[in-house]
N, C-alpha and C positions, 0 to 999 in steps of 0.2 A: 642326512646327519647331523645331528642339531650339536652346533660351536655356538657357544652367547658372544665368547669374544677374539676378536678375533687370532688368528695363527697360524704356523711356518707351516702348511701342513705340505706332506707329498705319496703321491699313489707310488708306492712298489709294487713292479710285476719282474718275476725270475722264471720263471717255466713255462710263459705264452711263449706263442708265434709269432714277435712282432709285435704288430695292433691287433690283433684275433681279441684277444682282454682287457685290453686300453677303453675299444673304440664303446663299447657302452657304457660304461663311465664318462665321457663326456658330459651328458649334460648332469652328471651329480657335480663334476667337475668346477660348469662354468656358471652355477649357483655354491658356489660354495666362493672357486674367486668374486660374483657379484655381491657374497657376505664379507667383502672386503679383509678376506681372505688371502695367505699368498699360497697361489697354487703353483704346483710342479710332480710330470711325474716322470721315476724314472724304469728306464724300458730299455729290456737289450734289441737293439733293433739294430737294422743295416743304416746305414746313416740318410741312404734316399728318404727310407720312413719316416727321418725325426721331426716332417717340419708337416706333417696332415691335425697335431695337436688344433685346438680353438683359440681362440683370441684368448692374450691372458692368459693360458695357463704353459708355462717356462718344460723344456721337455730337455731331462736331460740323457746320460749316456750311463743306463746302471753295470754294475760289475755285472760278466761273463759267470750262469750260474759254471759249480763246479767241474760239472762235462757237460759241452752245451747239445753232449748229440745222447744219451743213453740207449740202450739197447732196445730191441724189437717186444712191444708191446705183450706182447706170446708171453702165458706166463707169474706177469704179476699180480695181486691178490692183495694188495693194502697201502696205505702207504708211503709204509718204513719201504716196501721196495720196493718202490718204483722212486725214493731218497736214494738210495742205493745203486739207485743203473744208473743214476744220474751222479751221481758223485757225489754225495753228500757221508757219505762215511771213511775219510777220504782226506788224514786230516794234512797232506800235502796239498791238498786243491781248495782248502775248505778254507780253512788259514788264512791266505792270503784275498779270498774273496770276500768273508769274512771281515778286517781292516776297514777293504775299500767302502765295503755299506757302511762302514760306522762314519770313516774321515767323508763320504759322499754329506751324510748324516748332521755332524757336526760342521764340515764349508758351508753349509746351506743353513741352519741353525734352525736347521726341522724341530718341531715342540709337537708334532702329533705326526701317524705314518700309519697310513693306509696298509693295508698286505692283502695283494692277491695273489696268492702261489709265488711269499715270496719268502720261503724256510730262511735265509740268512741276516735277512731284512732285518726278519720277527725280532731273530737272539741278538746281534746290532741294536735293538730300537729297547729290546729290555736289557742289558749290559749296560746304558747311557743312560736308561729312568724314561725313553721316552715314551708317548702315552700314545697306546696302538687301536687302531678297530681291524679283526679282523674281517675282509667279505670279502665276495666269492660264493660256486657251486660250493653245493653239499660235500663232493667229490674233495677237493681244498682245502675244507674246516675239518678236520678227522677229530671221533669223538678225542676229549683230552682224558684217554684212559691207560691204561698197560694193566696187560696187555694190549696194544690196537687192536683193534679187529678191519676181521679180513674185509674187501667191499662185498665181497659171491661167498657162497657156502666152498672152501676146500676139502679133499680128501682130508681123511688121517695124514695121512705120508706131508703133505705135505705141509701141514700145520711146522712143521721142527722149519721149515726152508723159511718162513713170517718171522718162525722168534727168531731164527738166525741173524735175516735181517734186518729186525727192530733191536736186539744185541749190539752189531756192530753200529746199526745209530749212538743210537745213547749212549755207548763208551770214547763218539769222537765228539757229540754234542755233549758230555762231561767235558772232556778236556779241554772243550775247547769256548766252555762256561758258565762249568758247573752246574748245570740245567739239563735235567733229562727233557722226549721230546714232549712228554706230559706237561710237565711242571710249565714249558715255552712259551704250552696255549691256555693258559690260565693265567686268570687274574685280570682279563682285557677283555671288552666285547669282542663278540662275531655275530658278525649279519650275514647269514644265507637268499644271497640272491635267486633265491626259486621260492618253490610250492615244498611243505612239508611232502608231496604223496610223488618228487622225482628226488628226495636225497637218497643216496647210494645205499646210507647205515639205514634207511629208515626213521621216520619220525621221530626226533629226540626233542629232550630238553637240553636247556645250557643253551642255545642259539635264536635268534631269531629271521624267522620267514620274513620277506619283504616282498618276494616275487619277482618279478625281471624290472632291472636298473628306469628309471625315466630313459625315455628319445631326447633329443636334444632337440631342442625346443629351435635352433639357429640356424636361421633362416635363408633357404639359398632356393637357386632358379632349379623348378625341375629338369631335372636327366631327359636323355630321347626317349629310355628307357622310362618313367614316368609316366609321361605321353602316349605311347604306346601303349602302356596300359587298361588306361582310363581310356584313353580313343580306340579301344579295339575291345572295352572292356572286356579283360583276361579274368581267367578263368584256376589255371592252378599256374603259383610261381615253384620255380628255382631257386634258391640262392645257393649253391656249393661252390665248395673252395677247389682251387684246379687241378687238385691229385689226388680228386677221390676217388673212392677205388669204380669201376668200371666208369669214367666217367665219359668214355664214346657213346659206352653201352644203352647211360640212360637219355644221354642227347638225342639217341635215333631213336629213342620210344615217346620222349616229348613231341620230337616232330611231326609222327606217325601216332600217336592216341586221338587225334582228331579235336583235341581240345587249344582253349587259345591261351598258350604259353607264355611267360618269359621267364628266360632263365638270363640268371643272374651268375658271372663268378668271371667273380675279381683274377686277373691275371694276367686272366685271357687275350692273347693275341689279335684273336679277330674277331671281329663283331658281324651281322650276318642277321637276316629278320630271310624267314626259308614257311614261306605257308602261311600257317598261324601260329609256329616260333619267331619269334624274337631272345637275339641271344646278345648279350653286353655283359662288360666286364665293368660298368662304371657301378658305381651306386645309384641304390634305387633310393626309395622314404618307404619304410619297408611297414610299421603302421596304415600308412593310407593306402598301400596296394592292399591289406591282407582284411583289408576294410571290407574287399568287395571279392575275397579270394576263394576256390573252392577244397584244392587243397595246396598245402605250403610241402616241399621237399630240401629238406635240409639238413648236414650233415649233423644236427643232434647237436648241437653249441644251446650251452642253458637257456642265455640272450634269444636268440629267434624262437628255441622251442616256443619259452617261454609267453612270449610273444605271440604266436601260432599260437596255443589254448586259450591267453588273456583272447582272443579273437573269437575263439571257441569255431575256431576249420580244424578237418586232422587233417595229423600230419604222414610222412614217410620220412624215415630219417636215411641216411646214408653214412654209418661212423663210421669214421677211421682209426677214431685209436679207444678203451678204455672206457676215460669217460662217458665219449660217448652210445660207445658199447648198453653201458650203468641206464645211461636216459631211456636208450629204445628200449628197452626188458619193461623198465616203469613205464614207458609210452602207452605195448601190449599189454600191460596187465593192469596199466587200466581206462583198457579199449582208447582211446585216444588217438587209434593211428599203429602206423605199423614201421617193416623198418625193408632192405631192402640191404644185397652185398653179391656183389657176382659170383660170390664161393660158394655161397645158403641156397640163394633162391636165382630161377631163371627165368630169362626175360618177355616169357608171356608170364608168370606172373608180376614183370614190372610193368607189363600196356592195360594186366587185367585191371593192376592198380590206377594209373591213371583214367580212364577206359572209366571209372567208374566213379571216377573225384562228378 
């Protein structure tokens, strides 16, 4: 991201899960800070999560999204539907949040906003005339068109539901900012931090595909997991959320597959070594481990998936939500890996994939 003049830059995220969406940004934010910009990020996170940013990066508490928890991802086929589920069509919830974003941007003198799935922050910047770069996965950067396309093919009877969601969103955004969803997505830089082959809308014009974000080069001491991986010549790397569906079955299979496995599960309270399986909750140097890995098991976040593909190793995805399911679908279509989910595939299938690594 080339900004020749010193700027006051803010990375805004509304709909991520704590640090999940922002930690891949750390290297880019560090680079901007070293370029004499004032750099900050506004994240909706718990207080105990607010101290994990790189040195020199200000961390601000973002205004909460209109509805902190949307309904189930089941039946969501479009970006407007997703936002409606999270309260973005409700004027009573969005008006205070929009005003809070405008106040935050003005209070800190922000003159360039990086938006990673922060619709109201984007709207606030447009109203205030602040320069915007929209960045993130293709899932969170929908085409600027009306009607807005679906992520997946839908039945004819479901098209009415999609249009109803878009009409509700358009009416509220016209009320708030005199702009439609499509017009908000025009007139600024749009950078997809992935490859065109994984874009849920398919390869398209109007966006720049950058590939996965660079990894932080901030020096740190190797973790116990890093040391174990290199000392034991690890073969399978699993990087999973603690709420991964079927996590218990996955751990059991990893321990039985006969491979040397490092399982990284942030938030897990127990750490152990069991035969060829090392389980840890501490972060590891993901790119360094992937240099020698034979298989990456991950939930399908765009960053970890991109790093796995860049390392040219097979992947097994265990999706948790709609975006990760779409990534898994694209991955399988291109023959770059497979997926597993306890409701759709058996434990025997899981063991077979792991043993084939």
